[in-house]
Backbone bond lengths (Angstrom), bond angles and torsions (degrees), N, CA, C in turn:
res aa  C-N    CA-C-N  psi(-1)  N-CA   C-N-CA  omega(-1)  CA-C   N-CA-C  phi
1 M - - - 1.458 - - 1.522 108.79 -
2 S 1.323 117.47 123.65 1.453 121.71 -176.48 1.526 109.94 -77.89
3 T 1.315 113.93 154.07 1.456 119.92 177.16 1.515 109.32 -113.57
4 I 1.308 115.34 152.00 1.467 120.57 178.46 1.517 108.78 -85.94
5 Q 1.317 116.38 125.33 1.456 121.51 179.45 1.528 108.83 -89.88
6 I 1.318 116.12 119.20 1.461 120.81 178.06 1.514 108.34 -96.84
7 P 1.331 118.16 120.41 1.466 119.94 -178.73 1.526 110.92 -61.18
8 S 1.314 114.77 136.98 1.470 119.42 -179.66 1.513 110.10 -75.42
9 E 1.321 114.70 149.33 1.454 120.12 177.92 1.524 109.66 -72.26
10 P 1.342 117.93 139.92 1.458 119.49 176.59 1.526 110.16 -64.33
11 A 1.323 115.08 147.16 1.465 119.34 179.97 1.519 109.93 -60.21
12 A 1.319 115.73 134.21 1.461 120.67 -179.40 1.523 109.98 -67.25
13 K 1.312 115.89 136.18 1.454 121.07 177.81 1.523 108.84 -72.70
14 P 1.334 117.86 132.01 1.467 118.85 -179.12 1.527 111.11 -63.59
15 S 1.314 116.16 155.21 1.455 120.99 178.80 1.526 110.04 -63.27
16 L 1.333 116.40 163.06 1.459 120.73 -177.80 1.529 110.72 -61.35
17 I 1.336 116.12 -42.40 1.467 119.20 -179.92 1.521 110.44 -63.71
18 R 1.328 116.30 -45.25 1.463 120.33 -179.94 1.533 110.82 -63.28
19 T 1.319 116.20 -36.17 1.466 120.21 179.46 1.522 111.23 -64.96
20 W 1.344 116.46 -43.34 1.470 119.20 179.25 1.529 111.03 -68.65
21 I 1.325 117.05 -34.83 1.466 119.80 175.23 1.529 109.63 -63.28
22 M 1.334 115.72 -41.84 1.465 120.80 176.81 1.525 110.65 -59.41
23 A 1.345 115.95 -42.02 1.465 120.65 -179.10 1.523 111.90 -65.93
24 S 1.337 116.46 -32.30 1.466 119.96 -178.56 1.525 112.43 -75.86
25 R 1.343 117.00 -16.40 1.467 123.77 177.98 1.531 112.30 54.75
26 P 1.325 116.65 67.55 1.470 119.88 -177.01 1.525 114.38 -57.88
27 K 1.351 117.85 -24.41 1.464 119.44 179.99 1.527 112.43 -67.65
28 T 1.348 117.06 -14.27 1.465 119.82 177.68 1.527 112.03 -88.51
29 L 1.333 118.34 -8.55 1.460 121.14 -174.25 1.533 114.70 -64.55
30 P 1.348 119.68 -25.36 1.474 116.55 173.41 1.522 113.00 -53.87
31 A 1.338 117.30 -31.62 1.467 120.81 178.84 1.522 111.72 -66.43
32 A 1.342 117.20 -21.36 1.458 121.42 177.35 1.520 111.88 -95.42
33 I 1.323 116.94 -33.11 1.467 121.54 -174.01 1.530 112.11 -81.18
34 I 1.323 116.60 -46.27 1.463 120.68 -172.86 1.536 112.84 -62.73
35 P 1.339 120.58 -42.11 1.471 118.36 177.83 1.527 112.86 -57.80
36 V 1.328 116.85 -39.31 1.463 120.26 179.15 1.522 110.19 -68.00
37 L 1.323 116.06 -39.93 1.467 120.72 178.84 1.522 110.63 -62.08
38 V 1.320 116.79 -44.84 1.469 120.90 -178.66 1.527 110.83 -69.31
39 G 1.332 117.45 -42.68 1.466 120.18 177.43 1.521 111.68 -60.90
40 T 1.327 116.16 -38.33 1.461 120.95 177.56 1.519 111.15 -67.75
41 A 1.343 116.61 -37.19 1.465 120.19 177.66 1.525 110.95 -62.27
42 V 1.321 117.46 -38.99 1.467 120.41 176.84 1.530 109.60 -64.30
43 A 1.334 116.93 -40.32 1.465 120.32 177.31 1.527 110.69 -61.74
44 I 1.340 116.99 -40.81 1.470 120.71 177.52 1.526 110.30 -62.80
45 A 1.328 116.30 -44.46 1.467 120.93 -177.75 1.520 111.64 -60.12
46 Y 1.317 117.52 -31.56 1.460 121.51 -177.66 1.523 112.73 -104.09
47 G 1.352 116.35 14.96 1.455 120.43 175.52 1.512 114.06 68.37
48 K 1.341 118.30 30.35 1.464 122.25 -176.67 1.527 112.96 -117.85
49 F 1.317 117.74 13.14 1.463 121.04 -174.82 1.530 111.75 -61.51
50 A 1.342 115.14 133.70 1.468 121.94 175.81 1.528 106.79 -136.81
51 A 1.322 117.26 112.19 1.462 122.45 -168.58 1.528 113.24 -64.18
52 I 1.331 117.76 -47.34 1.476 119.66 -174.18 1.527 111.46 -67.41
53 P 1.331 120.30 -47.22 1.475 118.97 174.72 1.519 112.85 -59.13
54 A 1.335 117.33 -36.95 1.468 120.22 179.13 1.523 110.49 -64.48
55 L 1.347 116.79 -43.17 1.463 120.56 179.21 1.526 110.75 -65.71
56 A 1.320 116.58 -41.41 1.465 120.23 178.73 1.520 111.05 -62.79
57 A 1.321 116.67 -40.84 1.470 120.76 177.66 1.520 110.89 -63.06
58 L 1.332 116.59 -38.57 1.463 120.74 179.51 1.525 111.23 -64.00
59 I 1.322 116.84 -47.69 1.469 120.49 -178.39 1.526 110.35 -64.97
60 A 1.332 116.75 -44.86 1.463 120.25 179.65 1.524 111.01 -61.33
61 S 1.328 116.82 -41.64 1.467 121.04 179.81 1.523 111.09 -62.17
62 C 1.329 116.45 -41.92 1.468 119.95 179.88 1.532 111.34 -64.61
63 F 1.324 117.23 -40.79 1.462 119.28 -179.38 1.535 111.87 -72.15
64 I 1.332 117.69 -30.54 1.467 119.48 173.71 1.525 109.79 -65.66
65 Q 1.345 116.32 -41.09 1.467 120.35 177.43 1.527 110.73 -62.49
66 I 1.332 116.79 -46.46 1.460 121.03 -179.38 1.529 110.45 -64.26
67 G 1.322 117.00 -42.81 1.462 120.43 177.69 1.515 111.92 -61.30
68 T 1.329 116.49 -39.68 1.468 120.82 177.25 1.521 110.56 -64.24
69 N 1.341 116.54 -40.02 1.468 120.15 178.36 1.526 111.18 -63.65
70 F 1.329 116.89 -44.42 1.468 120.59 177.09 1.526 110.47 -60.59
71 A 1.338 116.29 -44.55 1.466 120.62 -179.48 1.530 110.73 -61.71
72 N 1.331 117.23 -42.13 1.464 120.68 178.02 1.519 110.99 -60.44
73 D 1.337 115.64 -44.29 1.462 121.21 179.98 1.524 110.13 -58.98
74 Y 1.315 116.22 -46.38 1.467 121.52 -176.68 1.529 111.56 -69.03
75 F 1.334 116.72 -52.41 1.469 119.63 -173.55 1.524 112.47 -71.85
76 D 1.341 118.12 -35.31 1.467 119.27 176.64 1.525 110.63 -62.92
77 F 1.331 116.59 -36.60 1.463 119.94 177.01 1.528 110.49 -67.56
78 K 1.323 116.38 -45.80 1.464 120.44 -178.05 1.529 112.13 -64.12
79 K 1.326 116.50 -33.71 1.461 120.54 -178.05 1.530 112.11 -86.78
80 G 1.338 117.25 -3.98 1.455 120.52 178.20 1.510 114.50 81.49
81 A 1.353 117.21 12.69 1.462 119.52 179.41 1.524 111.47 -76.17
82 D 1.344 116.72 -28.73 1.464 121.09 176.64 1.519 109.62 -97.24
83 T 1.327 115.99 115.68 1.460 121.63 -179.68 1.528 109.18 -129.50
84 D 1.322 115.94 -176.50 1.470 120.03 177.53 1.521 112.07 -65.12
85 D 1.342 116.87 -16.34 1.463 120.80 179.02 1.523 112.90 -86.76
86 R 1.332 117.03 3.72 1.455 121.10 -178.05 1.531 111.04 -55.55
87 L 1.355 115.77 135.28 1.457 121.47 -178.21 1.523 112.45 -93.66
88 G 1.323 116.40 -24.11 1.456 120.55 -174.21 1.516 113.22 -81.79
89 P 1.348 116.38 -178.19 1.456 121.39 177.78 1.523 111.50 -56.38
90 T 1.310 116.60 159.89 1.466 122.53 -175.09 1.523 111.70 -58.44
91 R 1.317 115.88 132.67 1.459 122.52 169.58 1.524 107.35 -100.67
92 V 1.320 116.88 126.11 1.470 120.06 -169.43 1.521 112.83 -66.25
93 T 1.323 117.83 -32.51 1.467 119.96 -179.74 1.525 110.36 -70.76
94 Q 1.321 115.60 -49.79 1.464 119.97 -179.19 1.522 111.13 -62.69
95 A 1.338 117.32 -35.46 1.464 121.47 -178.69 1.520 112.98 -78.87
96 G 1.325 117.60 -4.98 1.455 120.88 179.43 1.522 114.02 75.97
97 L 1.332 117.13 17.88 1.463 120.50 -178.43 1.521 112.13 -81.91
98 I 1.332 116.78 -31.08 1.463 122.35 177.27 1.525 107.62 -136.65
99 A 1.318 116.43 137.69 1.464 121.07 -179.16 1.528 110.52 -65.07
100 P 1.329 117.94 142.95 1.468 121.03 -179.00 1.526 113.66 -52.83
101 E 1.345 117.43 -41.65 1.458 119.77 -178.57 1.517 111.55 -63.16
102 Q 1.340 116.96 -35.76 1.460 119.95 178.40 1.521 111.00 -66.57
103 V 1.322 116.62 -39.13 1.461 120.28 177.95 1.526 109.77 -65.97
104 K 1.328 116.93 -37.94 1.469 120.49 177.78 1.527 110.94 -63.03
105 Y 1.337 117.26 -43.69 1.460 120.80 178.64 1.530 110.63 -66.00
106 A 1.332 116.82 -37.66 1.466 120.49 178.21 1.529 110.74 -64.59
107 T 1.335 116.49 -35.32 1.459 120.99 175.98 1.519 110.28 -60.42
108 A 1.343 115.23 -48.33 1.465 120.41 179.77 1.529 110.81 -61.75
109 L 1.331 117.13 -40.59 1.461 121.22 -179.18 1.522 111.15 -64.56
110 A 1.334 117.30 -45.21 1.462 120.48 -179.30 1.528 111.38 -61.48
111 F 1.330 115.98 -44.02 1.468 118.99 178.63 1.530 111.11 -68.83
112 A 1.331 117.29 -32.82 1.465 120.57 178.30 1.527 110.88 -65.46
113 I 1.328 116.63 -40.77 1.470 120.10 177.64 1.525 109.98 -63.58
114 A 1.333 116.32 -43.45 1.466 120.22 177.23 1.525 110.77 -60.21
115 A 1.334 116.35 -40.07 1.463 120.59 -179.59 1.523 111.77 -67.37
116 L 1.336 117.33 -38.83 1.462 120.76 178.82 1.526 110.54 -63.48
117 I 1.315 116.88 -43.85 1.460 120.51 176.57 1.531 109.54 -65.43
118 G 1.321 114.53 -34.67 1.454 119.66 179.30 1.514 113.34 -63.07
119 I 1.337 117.63 -27.65 1.467 120.07 178.23 1.524 110.36 -58.94
120 Y 1.334 115.41 -43.35 1.473 119.82 177.24 1.528 110.53 -61.03
121 L 1.340 116.41 -43.91 1.455 119.74 -179.11 1.525 111.54 -67.52
122 I 1.338 116.91 -32.54 1.472 120.91 177.47 1.526 110.11 -67.06
123 V 1.334 116.62 -40.27 1.464 120.51 177.32 1.534 109.88 -58.29
124 I 1.332 116.08 -38.29 1.466 120.67 -179.98 1.523 111.63 -76.61
125 G 1.327 115.33 -49.01 1.465 119.86 -169.39 1.512 116.15 -100.49
126 G 1.338 118.66 -10.65 1.458 120.57 176.71 1.516 114.59 78.36
127 W 1.322 115.08 -158.52 1.466 121.18 -171.47 1.535 113.97 -61.60
128 P 1.361 120.95 -31.24 1.477 117.32 178.19 1.525 112.40 -59.82
129 I 1.340 116.64 -37.47 1.466 119.75 179.52 1.527 109.96 -72.67
130 L 1.312 117.39 -34.72 1.473 120.59 174.73 1.522 109.74 -60.28
131 A 1.326 116.90 -45.87 1.470 121.10 -179.40 1.524 110.87 -63.67
132 I 1.336 116.37 -42.77 1.468 120.55 179.35 1.519 110.72 -63.46
133 G 1.334 116.66 -43.67 1.465 120.69 -179.11 1.517 112.53 -62.57
134 I 1.326 116.13 -46.72 1.468 120.42 179.67 1.526 110.55 -62.96
135 A 1.329 116.22 -45.51 1.462 120.48 -179.43 1.528 111.38 -63.08
136 S 1.345 116.82 -38.54 1.461 120.58 -178.94 1.520 111.33 -65.60
137 I 1.325 116.82 -44.03 1.466 120.36 -178.20 1.528 110.44 -69.38
138 I 1.330 116.39 -44.89 1.471 119.63 179.23 1.531 110.18 -60.51
139 S 1.320 116.36 -43.51 1.457 119.82 -178.77 1.525 111.58 -68.26
140 G 1.358 116.31 -34.55 1.460 119.47 176.91 1.513 112.33 -61.06
141 I 1.337 115.63 -37.50 1.466 120.47 177.16 1.528 110.19 -76.44
142 A 1.329 115.54 -42.97 1.467 120.59 -175.36 1.518 113.04 -73.16
143 Y 1.341 117.66 -7.26 1.460 118.98 178.93 1.522 110.74 -60.03
144 T 1.338 116.46 -42.66 1.469 119.43 176.19 1.524 112.58 -124.40
145 G 1.332 118.26 -7.29 1.463 121.57 -177.74 1.520 112.03 -109.86
146 G 1.324 115.36 179.22 1.452 120.35 177.45 1.513 113.51 81.42
147 P 1.343 116.15 178.54 1.464 120.77 -175.55 1.524 114.00 -71.79
148 Y 1.331 117.44 -21.74 1.471 120.70 -179.68 1.525 109.23 -137.11
149 P 1.344 116.99 73.01 1.465 119.90 -176.30 1.526 112.08 -62.03
150 L 1.317 116.08 127.81 1.460 121.36 -174.62 1.519 111.89 -60.67
151 G 1.343 116.39 -44.40 1.453 120.18 -177.75 1.509 113.92 -66.24
152 Y 1.336 117.20 -21.44 1.460 121.83 -178.69 1.533 111.86 -91.37
153 N 1.333 115.70 -5.35 1.458 118.97 -175.26 1.527 112.96 -127.53
154 G 1.324 115.81 28.60 1.457 120.67 172.50 1.519 115.65 76.47
155 L 1.352 117.57 12.03 1.461 120.58 -176.71 1.535 112.88 -107.44
156 G 1.325 116.62 3.89 1.451 119.77 -178.02 1.518 112.93 -61.11
157 D 1.325 116.91 -40.26 1.463 121.21 -178.81 1.530 110.47 -64.02
158 V 1.323 116.31 -41.72 1.467 120.68 178.67 1.532 110.01 -64.83
159 F 1.346 116.18 -42.53 1.454 121.53 179.03 1.525 110.89 -57.70
160 V 1.321 117.18 -48.53 1.466 121.12 -177.25 1.526 110.38 -64.94
161 F 1.325 117.52 -44.93 1.463 120.31 -178.61 1.526 111.23 -61.47
162 I 1.324 116.67 -42.94 1.467 120.28 -177.69 1.526 111.77 -71.35
163 F 1.343 116.82 -49.89 1.462 119.22 -171.10 1.527 113.13 -84.38
164 F 1.334 118.48 -33.93 1.459 120.25 -179.90 1.526 111.83 -97.93
165 G 1.330 115.97 2.10 1.449 121.17 174.89 1.512 110.30 -119.75
166 I 1.314 116.10 -84.73 1.468 121.46 -171.94 1.526 112.51 -59.12
167 I 1.328 117.51 -54.79 1.463 119.70 -174.15 1.521 111.68 -68.31
168 A 1.325 117.64 -43.55 1.461 120.16 -176.73 1.529 111.78 -64.76
169 V 1.323 118.23 -42.50 1.462 120.92 -178.16 1.533 110.96 -72.78
170 T 1.328 116.64 -51.08 1.469 119.42 -178.05 1.528 111.35 -68.02
171 G 1.345 116.91 -34.48 1.462 119.85 177.48 1.517 111.85 -66.10
172 T 1.336 116.73 -39.48 1.467 120.49 176.97 1.521 110.82 -62.49
173 F 1.323 116.78 -42.91 1.464 119.92 176.56 1.526 110.22 -62.59
174 Y 1.313 116.85 -41.31 1.467 121.19 -174.97 1.530 112.41 -63.35
175 V 1.333 117.59 -42.47 1.474 119.00 -177.18 1.529 111.25 -69.52
176 Q 1.325 117.10 -13.38 1.463 119.99 176.63 1.525 112.05 -99.19
177 A 1.318 116.68 -39.95 1.468 120.81 -176.33 1.523 113.23 -97.39
178 L 1.343 116.18 -18.15 1.475 123.03 -177.47 1.525 111.85 59.51
179 T 1.310 115.45 32.74 1.454 122.16 173.76 1.520 108.64 -154.75
180 W 1.329 117.52 156.82 1.446 121.44 176.52 1.516 109.41 -84.77
181 S 1.312 116.91 157.21 1.459 120.97 -171.54 1.520 111.53 -143.10
182 A 1.349 115.86 127.82 1.464 119.89 174.95 1.523 111.56 -63.66
183 P 1.356 120.37 -41.50 1.466 119.55 176.75 1.528 113.13 -59.94
184 A 1.337 117.14 -36.19 1.467 119.43 176.99 1.520 110.38 -67.04
185 L 1.325 116.84 -37.72 1.465 120.41 177.95 1.524 110.45 -63.42
186 I 1.327 116.90 -44.50 1.469 120.50 178.55 1.520 110.51 -62.49
187 A 1.342 116.42 -43.23 1.468 120.70 -179.10 1.526 112.27 -65.99
188 S 1.330 116.91 -21.43 1.463 120.13 -179.41 1.524 112.38 -75.29
189 I 1.327 117.22 -20.69 1.467 120.46 -173.39 1.531 112.17 -65.73
190 P 1.346 120.26 -53.23 1.474 118.22 179.56 1.512 113.03 -63.77
191 V 1.332 117.33 -32.87 1.465 120.25 177.40 1.528 109.90 -63.66
192 G 1.322 116.55 -46.00 1.463 120.24 178.58 1.514 112.66 -64.26
193 L 1.335 117.05 -37.42 1.463 120.31 179.83 1.527 111.35 -64.77
194 L 1.326 117.33 -44.35 1.462 120.09 -178.39 1.531 111.40 -72.47
195 A 1.327 117.65 -35.01 1.466 119.71 174.95 1.522 110.30 -63.70
196 T 1.327 116.67 -39.64 1.462 121.10 177.67 1.525 111.05 -65.93
197 A 1.329 116.77 -33.74 1.467 120.85 179.71 1.526 111.44 -60.50
198 I 1.342 117.16 -32.95 1.467 120.20 176.61 1.526 109.78 -61.64
199 L 1.331 116.02 -45.18 1.464 120.40 179.26 1.522 111.19 -65.71
200 V 1.321 116.91 -36.51 1.472 120.62 -179.88 1.527 110.34 -59.46
201 V 1.339 116.96 -43.47 1.472 120.14 177.78 1.522 110.41 -60.55
202 N 1.318 116.25 -46.18 1.463 121.29 -179.52 1.532 111.13 -58.54
203 N 1.320 116.12 -47.80 1.465 120.32 -176.76 1.529 112.25 -72.76
204 Y 1.329 116.58 -32.33 1.467 120.64 176.79 1.531 110.11 -64.04
205 R 1.330 115.88 -45.26 1.473 121.01 178.92 1.528 111.08 -60.74
206 D 1.329 117.15 -37.18 1.466 121.74 -170.46 1.523 114.32 -96.72
207 I 1.322 118.44 13.33 1.466 119.81 -175.31 1.530 111.74 -51.99
208 D 1.321 117.49 -50.58 1.471 120.18 -174.84 1.524 111.83 -65.55
209 T 1.327 117.82 -47.23 1.467 120.29 -178.52 1.531 110.94 -69.86
210 D 1.327 117.74 -31.95 1.461 119.92 178.03 1.525 111.29 -68.56
211 V 1.319 116.76 -37.53 1.476 120.04 177.31 1.526 109.85 -61.38
212 I 1.326 116.54 -43.50 1.462 120.71 179.98 1.530 110.66 -63.89
213 A 1.340 116.22 -38.69 1.467 120.84 -178.10 1.525 113.06 -80.97
214 G 1.330 117.10 -4.40 1.458 120.38 -178.40 1.517 113.18 77.14
215 K 1.321 116.85 21.30 1.465 122.01 -179.89 1.517 107.80 -92.42
216 R 1.335 116.75 106.41 1.461 121.81 -172.56 1.523 111.14 -93.50
217 T 1.332 116.12 69.26 1.454 120.35 175.88 1.521 109.71 -68.65
218 L 1.330 115.44 168.45 1.467 118.97 177.48 1.519 110.11 -60.48
219 A 1.343 117.15 -36.63 1.462 120.56 -179.74 1.524 111.90 -62.19
220 T 1.346 117.79 -40.04 1.463 119.86 179.37 1.524 111.06 -69.35
221 R 1.317 116.55 -25.38 1.466 120.63 -178.23 1.526 112.18 -80.90
222 I 1.346 116.80 -37.50 1.467 118.68 -174.13 1.524 112.88 -101.54
223 G 1.343 117.60 -13.11 1.457 120.94 175.61 1.531 113.44 87.61
224 R 1.329 115.12 172.56 1.465 121.09 -173.30 1.534 114.26 -66.11
225 P 1.333 119.51 -49.84 1.474 118.20 -178.08 1.534 112.39 -57.97
226 A 1.324 117.04 -44.13 1.465 120.45 -179.32 1.528 111.28 -68.28
227 T 1.332 117.35 -33.58 1.461 120.04 178.76 1.523 110.81 -69.61
228 R 1.333 116.52 -38.12 1.467 119.35 174.35 1.533 110.22 -61.76
229 A 1.336 116.36 -41.93 1.466 120.26 177.81 1.523 110.71 -64.17
230 Q 1.321 116.37 -37.89 1.467 120.58 178.11 1.529 110.77 -60.67
231 Y 1.322 116.56 -41.81 1.461 120.61 179.87 1.531 110.18 -62.45
232 W 1.327 116.42 -45.64 1.467 120.42 177.21 1.527 110.87 -58.51
233 I 1.327 116.92 -43.41 1.472 121.35 -179.43 1.522 110.78 -63.32
234 M 1.340 116.55 -43.37 1.463 120.44 179.15 1.532 110.94 -60.54
235 I 1.342 115.40 -45.27 1.459 120.52 -176.39 1.531 110.95 -68.60
236 L 1.322 116.98 -54.23 1.465 119.60 -175.81 1.527 111.71 -71.23
237 G 1.318 117.25 -31.70 1.463 120.54 177.29 1.515 112.28 -60.91
238 A 1.333 116.14 -35.09 1.460 120.08 179.13 1.525 111.02 -61.88
239 Y 1.331 117.20 -37.17 1.463 120.90 -177.71 1.525 112.03 -79.10
240 L 1.317 116.42 -18.92 1.458 119.60 178.72 1.530 111.64 -69.48
241 I 1.331 117.63 -32.69 1.467 121.19 -175.30 1.528 112.91 -62.75
242 P 1.351 120.15 -49.93 1.469 118.04 177.06 1.532 113.10 -59.20
243 I 1.336 116.60 -34.52 1.464 119.51 177.82 1.528 110.43 -63.86
244 L 1.330 116.70 -42.64 1.463 121.01 177.32 1.525 111.28 -65.89
245 Q 1.328 117.14 -38.99 1.461 120.20 178.80 1.530 110.90 -62.09
246 F 1.313 116.20 -35.91 1.471 121.04 179.87 1.530 111.38 -76.13
247 S 1.342 115.93 -47.56 1.464 120.11 -171.19 1.526 113.58 -83.99
248 V 1.344 116.85 -30.32 1.464 120.38 -175.39 1.527 111.97 -103.63
249 Y 1.327 116.63 -43.65 1.467 120.06 -173.40 1.525 113.45 -96.16
250 G 1.329 117.74 -2.80 1.450 120.14 172.78 1.513 116.34 78.02
251 N 1.328 117.34 21.56 1.460 119.27 175.68 1.528 110.25 -67.30
252 A 1.326 115.98 153.66 1.460 121.08 177.91 1.529 110.07 -65.23
253 P 1.341 117.62 158.58 1.475 121.17 -177.07 1.517 114.77 -56.85
254 W 1.330 117.83 -20.02 1.463 119.75 178.22 1.529 111.73 -56.43
255 I 1.331 116.61 -25.89 1.465 120.60 -176.74 1.532 111.14 -65.03
256 L 1.341 116.07 -17.41 1.465 120.98 -179.15 1.528 112.80 -85.80
257 L 1.313 117.36 2.02 1.466 121.31 -176.80 1.538 113.27 -53.96
258 P 1.362 119.73 -37.29 1.472 118.94 179.55 1.522 114.56 -59.53
259 L 1.331 117.56 -20.42 1.460 119.94 -178.56 1.530 112.29 -65.03
260 L 1.325 116.85 -15.35 1.457 119.80 175.32 1.527 111.57 -61.90
261 S 1.334 116.28 -25.26 1.463 120.39 -178.72 1.523 113.04 -94.14
262 L 1.336 117.19 4.13 1.470 120.31 -177.39 1.526 113.24 -59.99
263 P 1.345 120.07 -42.35 1.480 118.59 177.70 1.522 112.33 -57.49
264 L 1.333 116.83 -38.65 1.458 120.53 177.63 1.531 110.52 -64.69
265 A 1.318 116.09 -38.46 1.468 120.38 179.02 1.523 111.24 -63.66
266 I 1.322 117.05 -39.46 1.467 120.93 179.10 1.522 110.54 -63.43
267 V 1.321 116.30 -41.71 1.470 120.43 177.51 1.520 110.05 -60.25
268 R 1.341 116.96 -44.08 1.466 120.80 179.29 1.525 110.33 -62.14
269 A 1.329 117.00 -45.43 1.467 120.74 -176.71 1.523 111.37 -64.71
270 R 1.319 116.91 -36.43 1.461 119.59 178.55 1.526 111.57 -68.63
271 S 1.332 116.77 -29.67 1.469 120.68 -176.44 1.515 112.46 -62.87
272 I 1.339 117.05 -35.09 1.461 118.85 -175.37 1.524 111.42 -67.32
273 S 1.332 116.51 -21.75 1.465 120.42 178.16 1.521 112.32 -87.62
274 Q 1.325 116.47 -10.69 1.466 120.26 -173.10 1.518 113.49 -109.42
275 K 1.340 117.84 -9.23 1.465 120.58 -173.78 1.516 110.59 -128.45
276 T 1.333 115.51 158.19 1.458 121.43 178.08 1.526 109.33 -140.48
277 G 1.335 115.72 165.72 1.464 121.48 173.31 1.516 113.73 52.79
278 R 1.340 115.48 -135.69 1.459 121.15 -177.28 1.525 112.75 -65.38
279 E 1.329 117.09 -18.27 1.466 120.00 176.76 1.526 111.59 -62.18
280 L 1.338 115.96 -19.62 1.460 120.27 -178.75 1.520 113.02 -84.11
281 N 1.335 118.02 -10.38 1.467 119.83 -178.22 1.523 112.92 -57.13
282 P 1.347 119.46 -44.90 1.470 117.96 177.21 1.525 113.33 -60.27
283 L 1.350 117.13 -30.95 1.459 120.14 -178.72 1.530 111.37 -65.96
284 L 1.328 117.11 -27.38 1.468 119.97 175.43 1.524 110.12 -58.94
285 G 1.340 115.94 -54.40 1.453 120.08 179.25 1.517 112.26 -64.59
286 Q 1.332 116.33 -35.98 1.461 120.41 -179.10 1.530 111.47 -68.00
287 T 1.341 116.91 -33.84 1.463 119.75 176.84 1.529 109.98 -71.36
288 G 1.342 116.77 -38.02 1.457 119.93 173.53 1.524 111.08 -62.29
289 Q 1.323 115.88 -39.00 1.471 120.87 177.15 1.521 110.34 -63.85
290 L 1.339 116.92 -40.70 1.461 120.64 177.98 1.529 110.44 -61.79
291 L 1.343 116.73 -43.07 1.463 120.68 176.65 1.526 110.44 -58.16
292 M 1.327 117.03 -42.41 1.459 120.97 -179.14 1.531 111.07 -64.92
293 I 1.335 116.48 -47.32 1.468 120.10 -178.28 1.532 110.50 -65.23
294 F 1.336 116.24 -49.30 1.466 120.78 178.02 1.522 109.69 -57.02
295 G 1.341 116.64 -47.42 1.461 121.11 -175.25 1.514 112.92 -62.96
296 I 1.328 116.93 -41.58 1.464 120.33 178.88 1.524 110.15 -64.71
297 L 1.342 116.57 -46.92 1.465 120.09 178.29 1.528 111.09 -62.35
298 Y 1.321 116.45 -39.83 1.467 121.60 -179.30 1.529 110.33 -65.59
299 A 1.342 116.06 -44.24 1.457 119.98 -179.48 1.530 110.54 -63.88
300 I 1.325 117.35 -42.38 1.471 121.15 177.47 1.527 109.84 -62.14
301 G 1.338 115.29 -45.18 1.462 119.83 -179.65 1.520 112.90 -62.17
302 I 1.322 116.60 -42.36 1.467 120.91 178.89 1.524 110.62 -63.10
303 A 1.338 115.80 -46.73 1.469 119.92 -177.85 1.525 111.21 -63.83
304 L 1.341 116.74 -40.84 1.464 119.72 -178.90 1.523 112.01 -74.52
305 A 1.337 116.79 -33.20 1.463 120.05 -178.67 1.516 111.16 -69.31
306 G 1.334 117.19 -32.38 1.448 120.10 -177.62 1.515 111.80 68.72
307 S 1.321 116.71 -169.15 1.462 120.20 -179.86 1.525 109.64 -78.45
308 P 1.331 118.35 143.72 1.475 120.83 179.04 1.528 110.97 -59.27
309 Q 1.312 115.14 142.78 1.470 119.75 -179.79 1.541 110.34 -80.36
């Protein structure tokens, strides 16, 4: 007995607002928020907290992240790295949801907003903040754009560690304290490691499609086993820093607060060895979630521990 086949309805196109939110990739924002939170916690610990510079740094960091996401969407499409075979979450340009030129203009707008906020921070912090701002915006564009895109030449991991770890944390401390700080530099290391771990998942998932597109990420260069090991190193290395701060530098036990999230980190690290392809998409968000949880606990621990006696 034959059955009547009813044609399925085409998937509804998301609203314009939802599409732009999708393009901004809000799940990546922990990489912008947590460094500022941790840098501010160090400022609190040393009695240097300044609310308005901290808030300005937070907003500027978020818009640099969003601008970088827009730039990635645009340049990956233009370079042919995003195709119908893409394994990751939807890219609005490749999916035809937003015209490439609109994404390019949105990139410029996001970086322009960050730059406008940066003017205030430059007035406070002087030429070091000017240098950091210019370098951050140029690198955000150069990650996938320009004649030597960092993400296409195995330098993406270094970029994320430096800009979303070291520079973001120490720069946030600087605009409040107006001085550089070794404790802020140390605190930037686990933040940079976990932010880099998000990229490691992305590049591990995309090894095959990146090879076809000629995108020579670090993952395509070192292969799957080494990339899995890299993820473990990034995750566990982040937890080693608070232990060293407690045992070597004499911080109060509050600095160990991030260790409460260690079981969750182990679950995340094991997942990368058990999943492939699109199965890894949830791990992207879960690694961002781990960064958020670790970062909040770390910031609380730093603020409560205060400066070592």
